[in-house]
VOLO-476973 format. One line per field, with one value per residue (C-alpha): residue number from 1; residue in one letter; chain; x, y, z. Coordinates in Angstrom, 2 decimals, decimal comma, always signed. Layout:
VOLO-476973
seq: (NUM | ...)
type: (a | ...)
mol: (A | ...)
px: (X | ...)
py: (Y | ...)
pz: (Z | ...)
END
This chain:
VOLO-476973
seq: (1 | 2 | 3 | 4 | 5 | 6 | 7 | 8 | 9 | 10 | 11 | 12 | 13 | 14 | 15 | 16 | 17 | 18 | 19 | 20 | 21 | 22 | 23 | 24 | 25 | 26 | 27 | 28 | 29 | 30 | 31 | 32 | 33 | 34 | 35 | 36 | 37 | 38 | 39 | 40 | 41 | 42 | 43 | 44 | 45 | 46 | 47 | 48 | 49 | 50 | 51 | 52 | 53 | 54 | 55 | 56 | 57 | 58 | 59 | 60 | 61 | 62)
type: (m | q | y | i | m | t | f | f | w | s | f | l | l | v | t | m | l | n | y | v | v | s | s | i | n | d | v | p | f | e | f | g | l | g | v | i | v | s | v | v | l | s | v | l | v | f | i | v | s | a | v | l | p | s | e | s | t | p | d | y | e | a)
mol: (A | A | A | A | A | A | A | A | A | A | A | A | A | A | A | A | A | A | A | A | A | A | A | A | A | A | A | A | A | A | A | A | A | A | A | A | A | A | A | A | A | A | A | A | A | A | A | A | A | A | A | A | A | A | A | A | A | A | A | A | A | A)
px: (+153,14 | +155,37 | +154,23 | +155,05 | +158,50 | +159,26 | +158,38 | +160,34 | +163,54 | +163,23 | +162,63 | +165,63 | +168,01 | +166,90 | +167,04 | +170,53 | +171,63 | +170,06 | +171,92 | +175,30 | +175,04 | +173,88 | +176,79 | +179,30 | +177,90 | +177,69 | +173,99 | +171,28 | +169,62 | +165,95 | +163,94 | +160,83 | +162,71 | +163,83 | +160,27 | +158,98 | +161,75 | +161,25 | +157,52 | +158,29 | +160,91 | +158,45 | +155,82 | +158,38 | +159,42 | +155,77 | +155,24 | +158,36 | +157,42 | +153,94 | +155,25 | +158,00 | +156,83 | +157,32 | +157,60 | +160,50 | +160,21 | +160,27 | +163,41 | +162,98 | +165,30 | +166,11)
py: (+58,49 | +60,81 | +59,15 | +55,69 | +56,71 | +58,57 | +55,49 | +53,25 | +55,30 | +55,80 | +52,06 | +51,22 | +53,66 | +52,98 | +49,21 | +49,50 | +51,72 | +49,31 | +46,38 | +48,13 | +49,43 | +46,08 | +44,38 | +46,84 | +46,53 | +42,72 | +42,58 | +40,66 | +42,41 | +43,23 | +43,81 | +45,05 | +47,85 | +49,16 | +49,15 | +51,06 | +53,66 | +54,13 | +54,75 | +57,33 | +58,96 | +59,11 | +60,79 | +63,31 | +64,11 | +64,67 | +66,96 | +68,99 | +69,37 | +70,57 | +73,09 | +74,66 | +77,23 | +76,21 | +79,74 | +82,06 | +85,15 | +88,54 | +90,65 | +93,87 | +96,79 | +98,68)
pz: (-17,26 | -15,24 | -12,03 | -13,33 | -14,55 | -11,32 | -9,31 | -11,68 | -11,41 | -7,67 | -7,27 | -9,42 | -7,74 | -4,16 | -4,64 | -6,12 | -3,23 | -0,74 | -2,31 | -2,36 | +1,20 | +2,54 | +0,77 | +2,18 | +5,71 | +5,38 | +6,29 | +4,43 | +1,49 | +2,16 | -1,01 | +0,81 | +2,52 | -0,88 | -2,16 | +0,87 | +0,70 | -3,05 | -2,57 | +0,12 | -2,11 | -5,02 | -2,86 | -1,61 | -5,20 | -6,14 | -3,14 | -3,87 | -7,54 | -6,55 | -4,01 | -6,11 | -8,67 | -12,28 | -13,70 | -13,22 | -11,05 | -12,76 | -12,53 | -10,59 | -11,05 | -7,88)
END
């Protein structure tokens, strides 16, 4: 479920960003580009979450 929701939110936010930027730059909106970028963003989020440790580091007193 976390993978589906991560893709959903990245798709929604990237597509919105793609629409706004294309409107500001006065270029045609490309839906496929937003889908590709959102898939890449989702994969990067999954990689970063797998690499970062989920537990806190112990405090050492010097």
